N, C-alpha and C positions, 0 to 999 in steps of 0.2 A: 633109173628113176621110175617111180610109180605114179601113174596118173589115174584119175577117177572120173567117170562119166555117169551121171545120174539120168537115166532114161525112163524113169517111172511115170512121168507125166505125158509120155508120147505113145501114140498108136502106130502100128505098122503102116507103112514101111519105114517111117522115120528112124526108129531105133537101129535098124539094120544099116541104113545109109549113114547115120551119124557114127556108128561103130566103125564102119568101113573107112570113113574119112579120118577118124582118130587113129586107127591102126596104121594107116599109111604114114603117119607122121612119127611113129615110134622108131627110135634108134635101136640097134642091136643091144639086147640085154634089158631094155625097158619093159615095163609091164603096164597093163591097162585094167583097172577094176571097173566093172560095169554093174550098175544096179538096174534091175528090170522088175516088172510086176506081172508079166504074163509068160507062161511056159512056152507058148508058141514062138515068142521072140527068142527065147533061149535056143530052141532048135534051129531057127534061122541063123543065129550067130554061130552056133556050133558048125553048121555047114560052111559058112563063110570062112571060119578059121581053118577048117579042113582043106578047103580049096586053095586058100592063100598061104597055107602052111604056117600058121601061128599055133602056138602050143597053149592049150587050155590047162592051166595049172590047178585050178580049184573051182568048184561050183558048190555054193551053199544055198539051199532052198529053204528059206525061213518062212514064217507064216504069211507075211505081207510083202516080202520082196525076195528076189533072187539075186545073189551076188556071184559074179563070175570074174575070175582073174585070168587074164590072157597075157602071154609073154611072147616077145619077138625073138 
């Protein structure tokens, strides 16, 4: 199942904390699509995925938003 989390309205550290909470709830094979608006948040979430061993499937950096797809 794919879930989506829109974090564009939040400033650090809330996007990181909210992402961490959402990732914990994922079952094996599930994915989480995250929408961000700051590249600094992207790097924090990349590090979280690396430490917690989640796979970053895709990152799209559009003009006004960053879309990241993470899989468990």
